[in-house]
C-alpha positions as CSV (number, residue, x, y, z in Angstrom):
1,X,106.6,-56.9,155.7
2,X,108.2,-58.1,158.8
3,X,111.4,-55.3,158.5
4,X,113.5,-57.9,157.7
5,X,115.0,-57.9,154.2
6,X,115.8,-60.9,153.6
7,X,112.3,-62.6,153.8
8,X,110.8,-62.9,150.0
9,X,108.4,-60.6,149.3
10,X,104.5,-62.0,149.6
11,X,101.6,-61.2,148.1
12,X,99.2,-59.6,150.5
13,X,96.5,-61.1,148.9
14,X,97.7,-65.1,150.2
15,X,98.1,-63.6,154.1
16,X,94.3,-63.6,154.0
17,X,94.3,-67.6,152.8
18,X,92.7,-66.4,149.3
19,X,94.0,-66.0,145.8
20,X,93.9,-63.3,143.3
21,X,92.9,-64.0,139.9
22,X,96.9,-63.5,139.1
23,X,97.9,-65.8,141.9
24,X,95.8,-68.6,140.2
25,X,96.9,-67.9,136.7
26,X,100.6,-67.8,136.9
27,X,100.2,-71.2,139.7
28,X,98.1,-72.7,136.7
29,X,100.6,-72.0,134.4
30,X,104.1,-72.6,136.3
31,X,102.0,-76.0,137.0
32,X,101.6,-76.6,133.2
33,X,104.7,-75.3,132.3
34,X,107.0,-77.4,134.6
35,X,105.1,-80.0,136.7
36,X,103.3,-81.8,134.1
37,X,106.5,-82.7,132.4
38,X,107.6,-84.0,135.7
39,X,104.4,-85.4,136.7
40,X,104.4,-87.5,133.0
41,X,107.7,-88.8,133.3
42,X,106.7,-90.0,136.8
43,X,103.5,-91.5,135.3
44,X,101.1,-90.0,137.9
45,X,97.5,-90.0,137.9
46,X,96.3,-87.6,140.6
47,X,97.7,-86.2,143.8
48,X,98.1,-83.4,145.9
49,X,101.2,-81.1,145.3
50,X,102.4,-77.8,147.3
51,X,102.5,-74.7,144.9
52,X,106.1,-74.4,146.3
53,X,106.7,-74.4,142.9
54,X,105.4,-71.5,141.8
55,X,107.3,-69.4,144.7
56,X,107.9,-69.2,147.8
57,X,105.0,-66.9,148.8
58,X,102.9,-70.4,147.5
59,X,104.3,-72.5,150.3
60,X,101.4,-73.8,151.8
61,X,98.7,-73.8,149.1
62,X,98.1,-77.1,147.5
63,X,97.2,-78.1,144.1
64,X,94.7,-81.2,143.4
65,X,95.8,-82.9,139.9
66,X,93.9,-85.2,137.5
67,X,95.2,-86.7,135.1
68,X,92.9,-86.1,131.7
69,X,93.7,-87.6,128.1
70,X,97.8,-87.3,127.8
71,X,97.7,-84.3,130.2
72,X,96.8,-83.0,133.2
73,X,94.0,-80.3,134.8
74,X,94.0,-79.2,138.3
75,X,90.8,-80.1,140.1
76,X,91.5,-77.2,142.9
77,X,93.6,-75.4,144.8
78,X,93.5,-74.5,148.1
79,X,95.1,-73.3,151.7
80,X,97.2,-76.1,153.6
81,X,98.9,-74.7,156.7
82,X,100.7,-78.4,156.8
83,X,101.7,-78.2,153.5
84,X,105.3,-79.3,152.4
85,X,107.2,-79.5,149.1
86,X,108.2,-82.7,147.4
87,X,111.1,-82.8,145.0
88,X,109.8,-84.5,140.8
89,X,113.1,-84.7,140.2
90,X,114.2,-87.9,141.7
């Protein structure tokens, strides 16, 4: 933390461009609960999304997802310095 009390709390494991098992579980959980229904509505098949949906400390992480049967799987989670979010509520 830089001393600015208005900055969001960031998990220290995110600073080194590595995710803990807890971070991965959070991203996967939120992806399946909140993002998969939106992807189904948009008839998505495969793609990459910023993990900002899991919280402000994850905006530079991306998930690569693929459709699998009636749902989606996360094929990979990786750090991307240039990642940016997308509004799936269109």
